[in-house]
N, C-alpha and C positions, 0 to 999 in steps of 0.2 A: 503492499500501500506508499509505503513513503515514496516508491519509484515513481507509482501512478501521481502524488502528491507534484514530485519534482518535476513531471512534466508538465503537468497544470502550472506549475510554475513559469513557462517557457513556452505556454498557448497551445500547446499540445492537450486536446483532450482525446484520450485514445477511443477510436470506435473498435475496433479490430486487437488481434495480436502484438503486443510488445517482449520484442526479445532484449534480452539487457546479458552483454557482458558473453556471449555465448562463447563455445569454447570453438577453435580450430574445425576439426572434426563434423561440430553440429553447424555449423556457418555452411561450410561445404557440400552435407547432406540436403542442407533447407535449399540452398542452389540448383541441387541437382534433380530435385522433388518437383521444384518452380519449371525444370527446364531450360533455367538459364545460364550453362555450363555442363562442362562432360568433362571426367578425365584423362589426360594425358599417361601415354608407358611409362612414363616416367614419374607419374603418381599426382604431377602439377596442374591444378585445378586450371580450364584454358574456360575465357568469359570474353563476350562481343561487348567493344561499349559505345555501339551504334552507329548514329547520327556523328559523332563527335570519337575520334580518334586521336586527337589531339590538342592543348589548351583552344583558347580561344581569345584571345590578350584585347580585342576591340569591345568587349562583353563583360572586361574587367572592370568594377566601379569600386569607388570612396568613397565614403558619406563624407561630405563636404559641412564641416560642424566648428563651433568655436574650438574644439580639440583638431581640427587635420586644417582650417581654413590659411593659418600662415603657414603651416611648418611640412606640410604636401607638398613634394615636386609636383603640381598641376599638369597635364600639356598631353603629349603621344601616347604618355605608358600607364598614368594615372588619370582617369575621368572621373567627374565628381557627381554625387548622386545627394540627391535633397533629403533630408531627414525626413518630410513629412512622404514625402515617396516611397522610402522606406520602411516606413509604418505601414504602410498601406498595404506593399510588395510583401512584408514580414507576417500578416495578419492571413495572407492570403494562401503563405505558403504552409503555415501553423495548420489552418486550416484544411488542407488539401492533405497533411500527411496525421491527423488525424481521423481520416477516412482508410487509411493504409495502413497493410503490417509492417510493422518499423522494427530497426534492429538497433540499438545504441549502445555506444562504447564510450569506456572511460579510458582514459590514457593521457599522454603528457607528452612533451617538448623540451628538451635542455638537458642535456645528461648530465650537466653541472650543477647541484641541488639550488646553491645560490638563484639560478635565474629558471628554474623549473619553473613552466605553465600548465597549467591542469586544463585539459577538453575534456568537453562532451560533447558526441557526433553521433546525431541522429540520421540513419539514411535508409533506405527505401529498398533496397534488395540485400541480400546475405553477402555477397563476395565485394560489394563496395562496403560492406564491415570487415569481412577479412583483409581487405586492403589497410582499413585504419588498422587495425588487429598487427599488420605487419609491419608499416612505416613508422607508426610512432612507438613511441616507448610505453611501456606496458607496467600498471601499476599491481606490485605484489597483492596477494590476495586481502592482505589482512589491511590493506588501506582502502580498499573497495568499499565496505561496512558504510564509511563515513565520508567518501569523496565528495568533496565539494569542487565544481568546475569553475574554473575562471573564462573561458572563453568558449563559446558554444557554434561549432558548426551544425547547420539543416541544409542537408545534403536530395534536395526530389528533382532527378533528371527527368519522371513522369508531368511535373508541373509545367507548363508552358505560359510565361509571362504574354499580355497581350499588351506591345508596346504603346500601345494609342492609351493604354488606361495606366500598365504600371511604370511608364517614362523609360523603358529600357529599348534596346536597339532594336531587338533580336527577341524571340521566345526565351530564348538560354542567357543567362547570368552567372555573372558571381561577383558577388557585392561585401565591401569588408567595413562593417560599423566599431569605432575605434574605440567612441566614447561610449556603446553599449557590449562592446565586446564581443558580437556576432559575425558568421561567416555565413552568408546565405548563396547556395546554388542551386541552380532550377536550370531543366531544359536539358543539360547536358549530365551524360554520364560517363564519360572520361572522368575517371580519380584523380588524376593530375591536377586537376582542379582543388582539389581535397588537400595534399601535399602540398604544392604553390599559396594558397592561400595563408596557411600559417606559416610559410616561407617569408611571404611579404609580410605577416603580422611581424612578426622577429625583425625581419630587417627596418624597420620603424622603432621598436621598446628597445632592442638592445641599442644601436647605435645613438638615438633620439633620447631617452634615460637611463641609458647605464654606460654609457662611453666604451660600451665594447662595439667590435669589427665583425658584424657578420657576412658571411662568405659564400657562395656560390663555389665551393671545393669540394674536395674529398680529402680526406688523409690518413694516414699511417705512422707506423711506429717502428723502428728498429729494436733490433739487442737489446742496443745499447742506449735505448730509450729516447735515440732523435729522431725528433716527427719529421714530417713533410709534406707539404701540400700541394695539393696540384687543382688548380684555377680553368675552367674550361669552358668552352658553351658545349649544349648537347651534340655528340659526333665527335669531339676531339679526342677521347680515350679517358675522361675523368674515374671511370668508375673500375676500367679494364686494368690503365695503370695502376691505380691504391691497390688492386686486389695480388697485390705479392706472397707469393706462398713464404719469401724469407720475413716480411716484418707483419704484422699486428695490423689489421685495420681498424680505423676510429670512427671511418663512414666515407660513403660513395656519396655525398654531394649537398649538406648542408653544415653550415661548421661558425662555429662563432669562439670570436679571438681577441680575451680578456688580459688582463697583466702580466698572468702567470701561466694559461695555457692555452690551449686547441680544445674546443668540446663538442660534439655531435649534437644536433637538434634533435634527429632521427630516431628509431629502434629498428630500422630497417633501411635495405637498397632498392632499387627500382632501377634495375638494369635496363636498359638496349637491347635486344633480343637479337637484331636483324646481322644475318651472316656467322651466327653465333656457332661457337664448333667446341669440340670438348677440348682439341689439340692447343686451339690458341688463347681461349679463357677459362682453363678447366676449375677456375674455382665459382666462376659465374654459373657456370654447365650442371655443376655437382649440384649447386644450391634452389635448382628447380625440380623439387619433390617435391611428396605429399603436404599439403603447408602454403606452399609457391599460388599467387597467383595469374595466370598466362594473361596477355590480352591481346586481341585481335592479331592471333597466332593463324596459319594453318596448318594441315598436315598432310603428307603423303599418300597419295590416293586410296584407299579402302583400308588405312592402316588411321590409329591415334598417334604416329610416332609425328614431335612436329618436325614442320620442315620451316625451317628458322630462314631460309634463302627465299622462301617466299614472301612476298611483299605486297600481293595481290590489294587484301584489305588496305595495309596503312604500312611504309620506312616504320613510322611510331610504334612498334609490337614493342612490348614491357613483357617483366618479369619484377612481382613484387613480394618480398620473401625477407625476414628476421634478421636481421644484422647473425643472429645466433648460426645462421644456416651456411656463412660461409667458418672456415674453423677455425681458422687464426683471427678471429675478429678478437678487438682488445675491450673487455670491460672492467670498471664503467670507460663509456666513451672517452675517454678523457685523456690527453695530453701533454706534454711540455712545450714550450716557445718552437716554435718552429725554428732545424737549422738552414733546409733549403723548401724554397719555394719554386714550382715549376709554375711557368702560362702554357697552356695548349691551346696550339692551333692548327688547322687543319687547313693548307695554306694548296688552295688548288690551284693555285696560279707557279707554282713549283719553283718559285724564288725566294723565300727564306731558310734559312741553314736550318737542319735537322736537328743541332742545339748551337743556342749561344748564352754568352753571359750578360747579365745585365747590369747597370749599373743601376744605383738607385732613380738618376733622373728618368732614366731608360725602364726604369721597371714602373715610375708613376704613369709615363709615358704610355707604356702599353697596359697598363691595368684601367686605366681611364678609357684608353680604344677599346677593347675586348675583339679583339678582332678573330675572325674565321671567314673560311668561304666553301660558300656552300657550292655541290659540283652542278653542271647544266644538266637540265632538268628534261622534260619529254616534253615540254612545250614547240610547240616550230617556232621555229628561226630560234632557238633561246642554246647557242653554242659553245659562250665564253662563262668560266666561271663568277659566281657572284657575290661582291663583299658582302659581310655583314659583320658592324663594329655593333658591341652590345655594351654599353661600359660595364664597368665592373666584375664582367662576366656573367652580368644577369640583370641587365636593363629590365626587361618585363617584370622582375619584384623587386624592383626598386621604389619604395613610396617617399624619399628622401632625394635631395638633388647627388648625382653622384660624387659633388666633391669634398659629400659629409662622407663617404667613406674611404674616397680615394686620401683624407687627411688624417684620418685611423691610421690606415695604409701605411703613410710615408712617416707619421711617428714614430710606429713601431720600425722599421724599419732601421730607423737613425738612431734610435735606441738597443737593437737590439744584434749581433754580428749574422746578418742573415745572408744567403746566397742566392740570386735571383735568378731563372735559367728559363728561357723560351725554347719552347720545343712544338718544332713543324712536325705535326703527324700526316702531314698530307702528303703533296708530290714531291716528286722529284726527278731531273732529266729532260722537263716541259711541264707544261700545264696538263691538265686534265685533258686524256685526251690521245696524248703525244705521251707525256713522260710515265713512270708507273709510283705507285703509291709507296712511301717507306716501310721498307716489310715494320712488322710489328719486331719481330726479334732485333732491330737494331735499335730501334726504341727502347725497348727495355734495357741494351745494355749502356747505351747512351746513361739513363737512369743510374743503373746499379754503376757507371764509372763516377758520376757524383757520387752518392749515397758512400759508396767506398772508397772517395777522396784521392780517388787517382787522376784525375783532371787538375791537382792542384799545383804539379810539377811540370804542365803540359805550355807550349807556348801559345798564343793566341794569336791570330790578325784580323785586323778590324776588316770589316766588310765596308764596302766605300758607298753605298748609296743609304745604308738605314745605320750603321757606325757599329753593327754588332760585333761582340766578339766571340770567334771563332774559333774552337780548339785543333790545332795541327792536327792533333790526332786521338783515339779515343777506342780503348782495348772493346776486341770485338766488334766494332766497326770500319767498312773498308774507306783507307784515310778519302778517298777519293770523290764520296758524296759527305765527307764535312764541309764543303763550302758548295751552295749552290750552283755557282755558275760554273766550275767542272766540268760538271754533269748533262752539262746542257752542247750540245753538236752545236747548236748557231749559236754563237755570242750575241752578237749584234742582238736575235731576238730575245737571251734574254736578261740585258740593258733595257729592250723595252720595256716589257713584261714588269723587272725590280722598279724603273722611272712611272709607270704605271698605277702601282701596287702603292708609291711611294706618295704620290698627289693624292691617291683617298683615303692612307693616312690622314695626308694634311686639310681637305676637306675636311673631313668627318671631325678634326679637332679643333675646327676654326670656333664651334659653339661653346668649347671649355678655355680658350685660350684667356678669357679676361679671368676666370679662376685660378690659373695655372702659375705656377712659381718658374722664374729663369731659368731653376736648375730641369722643372721636368718638361718646362718648353725645350731644351736644347737636347731633350731623350728624344727627340722625334727623328725623322727621316732626317742624314745629313741633308740633301737634297734641297732641303724643305724652302730656303730663300728664292732658288729659281726657280721652282716649280709653284709660287703663290701670286 
């Protein structure tokens, strides 16, 4: 009865069944009974997210009120939503959920106790509740009896907003209310909206109110306690490269960094599955077992064996599993201040070196830039890679201006003796379509060389376009691929492509120039004065 009373307090008067903190087997059983998923040959649960197989950034809003009006970075990323419109939509969503079977999960975010954020998540489907169980941190059984949430997430994919009434752009929406501490999600069953909703919340609370740097990164720790952090956009290798059998995993995607430690926000991983293989990514592959949720995958004909190369539904196929499914996960998920930071980029133009060392100014410049490149798609006429710049390697999730996060990072870099490296996991020997993707084995060898301190006595040469410091040699990597220009048969073609990318960097950074100090500005391409 106390459970029902707590639901009434948030506006849900249940007409149907309420399932509270079900176990993984119970949630999987309910999903199968409702014909919402199937069991794969490895024992994982496979479900489809329907209309949306990824986030919908243009349909994400933040309520603009006295709390957020002057603090949130309004514009392209953060769209304002009026308090009175939120109230109307909230009432309609809670009414909708009152007439459905609902699944309630008590969970929390932040592995470091002093920043712990208690969550109550209400979902319409059992498999979305399994996602929440897998991705967030799980309270101990004795904590559940008197668990009190600070933030509430209501996830109602079957509720379709009416734009004329609810003031949304379309029928789907994610709306964050920092004053009421509520996230409303409707019209989309893509579970990543839940995950990134809380990430956005922490990207506001921690830097703005706690002076803690929040980061879109993975992190791991070595046998000697040395922490490494991997920044990067989706598809650049954060999850893959941090899942290292010789190191303990702190987390694969979202972390905070205070004065003494790096800590995971989450209790699980949300790994991309496209082209997944046991040979290349053994830890992720073995984590896909009973209890794991697979999204939008397809099978080999006549079997329940997942075909990870099949992207007929989406390239954004995903596996959501508890971090404990990684054999060498660190518990609790808290490490020391990092000794090495890696910025990961997938440069489809083939002009950035596979590894280079950055000065503090260059680190700040590349952090604010957040560069990667997407390969040419299937759209007619699109033959060139597309540049993507995402400030702080996580622009869609930044409720504050990027300079707030950059200031915190810059302060930490100067206070601590930290090496920062730019790692290109993209192309070499030419752009996409001409060159080849840098072998994962080489990338792993480069990172291992850094962590084993084997590059400390190596000579470095300066790249003439971007000013990056390139090691002359690296164990386990052919020396000829370290300087990207050497891998191109068309040397003039390399110069042309490198200058093109440098121009893209300079153009992107123009909006940040008024906020950047001279050291950061000097961290950009050496040729920037020639191309402005």
